[in-house]
C-alpha positions as CSV (number, residue, x, y, z in Angstrom):
1,M,134.7,66.7,76.5
2,K,131.4,66.5,75.1
3,T,130.1,65.2,78.5
4,V,130.9,68.5,79.9
5,N,129.2,70.7,77.2
6,K,125.8,68.2,78.0
7,I,126.0,69.1,81.6
8,D,126.0,73.0,80.5
9,Q,123.4,72.3,77.9
10,S,121.0,70.6,80.5
11,K,121.8,73.6,83.3
12,T,121.0,76.2,80.9
13,K,117.6,74.5,79.9
14,A,116.9,74.2,83.3
15,T,117.6,77.7,84.1
16,S,115.9,78.7,81.1
17,S,112.6,77.1,82.2
18,T,112.9,78.4,85.8
19,T,112.9,82.0,84.3
20,S,109.8,81.4,82.1
21,S,108.0,80.5,85.0
22,S,109.2,83.3,87.1
23,A,108.4,85.6,84.0
24,A,104.8,84.2,83.8
25,I,104.3,84.7,87.8
26,S,105.6,88.2,87.5
27,K,103.2,88.9,84.6
28,I,100.3,87.7,86.7
29,G,101.4,89.6,89.7
30,I,101.9,92.6,87.5
31,T,98.1,92.4,86.3
32,V,96.5,91.9,89.2
33,V,98.3,94.9,90.6
34,G,97.4,97.1,87.5
35,F,93.7,95.8,87.8
36,S,93.2,96.5,91.5
37,A,94.7,99.9,91.1
38,T,92.2,100.7,88.4
39,I,89.6,99.5,90.3
40,I,90.5,101.7,93.4
41,G,90.9,104.4,91.2
42,F,87.3,104.2,89.4
43,W,85.9,104.1,93.1
44,A,87.8,107.3,94.0
45,V,86.5,109.2,91.2
46,A,83.2,107.8,91.9
47,N,83.5,109.1,95.6
48,M,84.6,112.6,94.6
49,I,81.8,112.9,92.0
50,S,79.3,111.9,94.7
51,G,80.9,114.2,97.4
52,T,80.6,116.8,95.1
53,I,77.1,116.7,94.7
54,N,75.9,115.9,97.8
55,S,77.5,118.9,99.2
56,G,76.2,121.4,96.5
57,G,78.8,121.8,94.0
58,P,82.7,122.2,93.9
59,L,83.1,125.3,95.7
60,S,80.9,124.0,98.3
61,L,82.8,120.6,98.7
62,V,86.4,122.9,98.6
63,S,85.0,125.1,101.6
64,S,83.6,122.3,103.5
65,L,86.9,120.3,103.1
66,F,88.8,123.4,104.4
67,K,86.2,123.9,107.2
68,A,87.0,119.8,108.4
69,I,90.5,120.4,108.3
70,N,90.7,123.6,110.4
71,G,87.8,122.6,112.7
72,Y,85.5,125.2,112.2
């Protein structure tokens, strides 16, 4: 009966170490995705600010957007 308990304990230890390495990989993946999303968000805001400045203001930007969509 003792050998069965030792086998079960060794299986439990192997599973827990696999789970912890898998959790570490998941944390790294989530961090990379979050960082990428943040960079893309900052880039989008910078482009909107640049477009607003180059078009002559926010109202001009919106009117230019509708003109581009409608083809006028």
